[in-house]
N, C-alpha and C positions, 0 to 999 in steps of 0.2 A: 738339196736343197730343203725340201720337205721335212729332212730330220733335221738339221740344225734349226730350222724355224720353231718346230714342234718342241725342242727338248733342250733350247738353250734360254738363257735369260734375253730379254728384248734387245739390252742395249749391247751385250755379246755378239748375238744373231748378227743384229744390224750392223756393227764392226766388221765380222766377218765376211757379209755379204755385201758390205758396201751399199747399205739400204738406209732410208731413214727408219727410226723408230716406229713410226705412224704406219709405214709401207710394212714394218714385219708384221706388227698386230693385225694389219687388212690381211695380210698371206694367212697368218694363223687363224683366223677367224675362217676363212675360206676354207682349210684344210680340214677344220675341224667339225665342219658341217656334216662330213661323211662319218663322223665317228659315234658310236652310240652307246649310252651307259649299258654296261650288262644288268645293272640291277634294278634300271627302270623302262629301258627301252628307248627313252629320251636320247637327245643328242647330248653330248657331253664334252666339255673342254680338256677333259682329260684321257692321256692315252695309259695305256694298263703298265707302260715304264713309269709314268710320271706316278700312278698310284702306288706302284711297287716304292718310292722313297718318300712318301708321305709319312711322317714322324721321326724320320733320321734326321730332320733337322727342323729348326723353328719354322713355322707358317709364312712368317715374312721374309726370310731367308728364299723359302721354296716360290714365295709368290714374286718375287722379282724375277729367279732364274725363270718361272714359267710365264711370266707376263701378264699373271693374274691379280686379282686382290687376294689381301691376307685372310679376308673374311670368306672369298671362294675358296681358296685352300684349307681354311680351318672348317667348314663345311663340310666339305667333301671328306677330310681327313676323320671327322667325327661319324658322317655317313657311313663309312667304314667302318666304324668301331676301330679308329688307331688311336691309342694315345699319343698327345702332344710329350715333345721331346721339353723337358723342364732342365733349368739351371741346376746344377750341384748333383744330379740322377744321371747315373752311367747309363740307364735306359727309359725310354719313355714309360712314365707312368711308373716306374718300380723304385722303391727307395734304395739306397745304398745297402740297407741290411738283408735286403732278400738276394738271393742266388740261385743260379743253376749249376747242378753238378754235372759234369762232361766225364764221361768213360771214355777211354782211349781211343776206340771204335768212333764214337761221335765226334771227338776232336778231331780225328784224321779226316773224314769226310768234311767237317766245317773247314779245315787247312786247304782241302782240296778244291772246295768251293768259291772259298774269300777271294781267291786272286781271278777268278773267271769272273764274279760278280763286279769286283771293282773295276775290272777291264771294260765291263758293259756301262757301269755307273761314269766313268770317265768319258766314256762316248757321248753319252748324253749331258756331259758338263759339269758332271757333279764333282766339286773337287774334294774328294776324300783321299787321305793318305793310307787310310788301312779300315778293314771292318772289323767289328767287335763280332764276336758268336752271334749275341742276341739280333745283330741285324742279318748276318748269315740264314738263321733259322727263319726269322720273317719272311726273308724274302723267297726262302725255297715253300714255305706255308702258303703265302699267298700266290705263289706260281702256280702249286697244287690245287686250292681253291677254282683260281681261275679257269684251270685245266679243268675240271670236274663240271665247272658251271657251263665252258662252251663244249664240252663233250670230247674233249682230246681224251680224257682220261674215263675211265666207267669204274661205278663202284665195284 
């Protein structure tokens, strides 16, 4: 139940659990009281999985999914130095003229990780049909960054 409340849009969670939207928001508030922001040590309304998809869709879309305001999502995204996704760009904050070259080994690694990440995002309620290589790279780098900051990985 907590997974649904924390990772799905308020309306979706309410439908799935046969609850009202205000009840879902109250449960979400209670569940989030135990979570702390790794950068400040203060309580946060964002889970690591929520942080991982910031910048992959417009802030207002993620705000609805998370049951938060667009301003809260945008503030968190900027705090983590994540570019916003903009119309007409294939990557957040990168113009169409810029690109990255992928060698065969890197392409193979990305192709292996993409289905695993896609499955994880689908469990979170993120309606993605596929992941672009830049999304896989960003998710992997964020995971490594979090792992270093929590001590799971050592320099």
